[in-house]
Structures are given as structure tokens and as C-alpha cells.
N, C-alpha and C positions, 0 to 999 in steps of 0.2 A: 466397561468398555462401550464406546459409541457404536450403534448400528451403522451400517453403510449408508451414506447419504446418496440418494438417487437424484441426479441432476441432469439438466439439459443446457445446451448452449444455443443461443439465438443470435445470429449475426448474418447480415447480408453479404459480408465479405468472406470469400472462401479461405483466404490466408488467415484471417482472424479466427475463423472456426478451427482451422488446422492447428494454429498455435495453442489455442486453449485446449484442444483435444490432447495435444502432446504434453502440455504442462499438467493437466489433470490426471493423466495416466500414471504420473509419478506420486500421486497422493492416495495412499491406501484407503483412507476413510471415505473416498468419493467413488461412485460408480456413474459414469456417463452413459445415459440411456438413450439419448437422441441428440443429433446435430440438426439444427433447423436454420433455414436461410431467410425466413420471414415469420411474421406473427401468425399467419394461417397455419403453417406447419407446427408452430409452437402450440397453438390451440389444440390441434389434433393430438400432439404428443401428451399434453397434460390430461386429455380426456381418455386416452387409451393406456397410459402407463402411470405407475406411481412416481410422482415427482415431488421432491422436498425443496429443491433449490434450483433457481434459474440464473444462469449467467446471461444477461440481457443487454444487447447493444441498444443505445438510445436512439441514434440517428439512423433510422431505416425507412425505406420508401413505403408509401401507402399507409400502413399502420405503424406509427412510431413505437419505440419501446415504452415510452411513458404512457401512451394510450393503452397499450397492451397490458401494462402493469396495473392500470386502474380497473381493468375489466376482469381480472382473474381472482380466484379464491385467495383471500389474504393469508391463509394458512401456508400457502406456497411462498417461500421467501425469495428475495431477489438480490443479486449482486449486479449492479449496473456496470457495463463496460463501454467506454467511449473514448474518442480522441479529443473530445471537447470539454475542457474543465468547467465552462460556464453552465453546463447542465447539472452540476453537482447539487445545487440547492433544490432544484425540482426533484432530483432523485431522492434526496434525504427527506423531502416533504412527503414522499410516498412510503416512508419508514423502511427504506431499503437497508439491508444488512450492511452493505458497503458500496463503495463507488471506486472502480478501478480505471485509472487513466492509461490508455494505450501509449506505447507498448508495455505490456504487463510483464513484470519480472516474476520469476518463480517464488522468491521470498515474499513478495507482496501478495501474490495469489494465495500462498499458504496462510498468510496472516488473515486473509478474508475468510477462508474456510474455517480456521480456528475461531474467528469471531462468530460465525454461524453456529459452530458446535457449542460454544460457550452460551449462546442465547438459548440453546435447546437442552441444556443440562437439567436434570431433575433438581428439585429443591434440596434434596439430601446431598447431591453432588456439589451444589453451590455452597452449601454450608461447609463441606470438607475443603473446598478450594479456598474459602476465606480463612480457615484456621491454619492452612499450610501455604502461605504465600510464597511465590517464586522469589528466590534471592536475586537481588541486583536487577530488577526489571523496572525500577523507577527511582527518581530522586525528587526531593522537594527544593524549590527555590523561592526566595522572597520576592514578592511583587505586589505593589499596591497595599502594603502593610499586612499582607497575608502570605502564608506558606502555600505555594501552588505545587500540586503533584504533576510531575512531568514523566509520562510513561515512555520508555525508550522506543517502543514499537510505533508510537505515534509521532516521533520526532524526526522531521525531514532533514533539517540542517540548522546550523547555528552561525550567527554573524556577530562579530565583535564591533561594538560602537564606543570605543574609548574605554571609559570606566564601566560600561554596561555591556551586556550581551543580549541579543534578540534570538529567542528560540522559536523556530517556525515549526508548528505542529500541523497536523492535517486540517484542522478546522479553526485554528486560532494562532495567535502569536503571543508570546510572553516575554517581557523585558525585565531583567534582573540586574542588580548592581553586583557584578562579579567579573573576574577576568576570564578570558577564553581558556587559558591554561588551567584555571581552577575548575571550570566545568569539564574540560577534557579529562582531568584526572578521575572524575566520577563516572565516566561513561564506560560501558563494556568495550574492551579494546578491539575485539574482532568485528564489531558492528559499525564502527564509525571511523572516518578517515579525515585527518587534518590535511587540507589542501593548500592552505595559505595562512599567513599570520592572522588573518581575520575571519577564516571560515573552517568549519568542520561539517562534513556531510555524512548522512546515513547511507550505508551500502544499499539498503533495501529500496531506497527511493530514487536511485540514479536511473534516469531514463536513457541517457547516452553520454558519451564523453569523447573528447579529442585530446591531443597532446597539451592543450592549453586551457580547456574548459570542461566543466561537468554541467550537464543540464538536468534539472529537477523541475518537471513541469515547464513553465515558461521562464524560470529563473536560470541564468547562466552564472556559474560559480567558478572563479578563476583557480587555476592550478599554478602556483608560483614556482620560480626557479628553485628555491630552497627545498620544496616539498615534492617536486616533479618525479624524481626517481622512485621515491617510496610509494607515491600514489599510483604510478603506472605499474610498478611491480605488484602492488596489491590487485589492481584491476586486470592486468594482463597475465599475472602469474609469472612474470619474468622481468628482469631489469630492462630499462629502456635506454637506448643509445641515440635517440633522436635529438634534434636541435633543441636548445634551451628555449623555453617560452618566456615572455616578458612578464614581469610581476605587475 
């Protein structure tokens, strides 16, 4: 079993701190030991408490999250949180565990915590995890004369391009010659939603939605008339009777 992860949240926005505090309270593997509104408070926290992991906002006044990250012990791992996707490259240059785009969903946060835990497994635990792989957590698709592994947890959404589909992952895109229905049949049914004849989205990456659109980051993905009832039933937990949206 993993020991409890001691973490702090650093964010200058009170609402953002409250949201993370609430989400982290539901993860048994994590103990939140401090809520900090700036980098100075965070310095004091890591000097006075045991801290394994920091949820760190990038865009803060006076000392930015990036500057703070460069100044601390590299043994303390960081998951960056921000509303600005353009900071992602800088975040990963600092070898951050992950990069969370606000608003943060519970599923996406849990995935980040699991990523941290997996990075900190002992060598023996890693060997066991490799010999007993999780079923149905990836597929292989052919692209550029190679078979490319697509891990479902990294797959944000899929777009049909005629005889091809484009798979949008966290850090890259992959194009393969296959039908959208063929890919859909290989996906875990509870984790993905077909929203349109040309689109499938991952539940975990949905930032917001309306009766007509789903937003994932800066992308707007249509909900067509034919799929609307099923999509909204999944997202709302009940059937929708609102006006049809246009395809």
C-alpha cells in the first residue's frame, strides 16, 4: 500500500483553493497539510511541514508558480494548475508530474494523483505492475507505418476525417486510417461519449457543455440532433426535453 501523500495547494484565488480542497478531501491517498495564497506562504509550509506534492498555480502575483518551482527542492513534486494552456510547455520543462487546466474535474485530478503515485512506486512494485497489466486500458492503431499505443486515460477526443480518424491526446495527435465506428467499438463504453457522427469525447476531459456544444480546452465539439438526448442524459443524469440543436 502507498503511504499517505502530504500535499499543499498554492493559489492566489480563494475559490480555486476551496475547489481543490474539496476535491482532494475525497482522495484517501492524499492528506492536504496547507492551503497557501502565495509563494511566500508556500515556502513557509515546505520548511515547516513534510510535503511530498504541491498543486501549484502558475499565474500568481509577485513570485510566479514557475519561479517558485525552480527554487525548491526537486524531490518535492509539482502538479501545475492554471487557466492558461499556453503555460504547459514551461510546466513540463520543469519536469512537473502533470498540468491541470482549470476548471479541474474530479476524474482528471484523480488521474494526476495516480500519476504521482506511479512515479513513486518501488522497483519491485513496478515489476509487478508490468507483469499484471490492466485490461482494456489501451489500444494500438496504425500510423506512419507503425503501431502506436493509445492509452485511454490520455485520449481527450476523436474526430472523423473521412476514411481517417484523428485522435487528440494530451501531448500529441495521431491520425489513423480507420472508421470512427471502428474506433468506438474498441473504447471503454463508460468513459467515452459519441456526440456527433464525426466526434467522440472523453468524459474526463469535458470542461463545460451546453445543449449544443462540449468544450475541451479551447476546442468546441458539436452535439448533433441525433445524439443529443443520449449525450445530455449521460451528462445530466436524466433525459433532456430542450429544443433540438442543429447539426
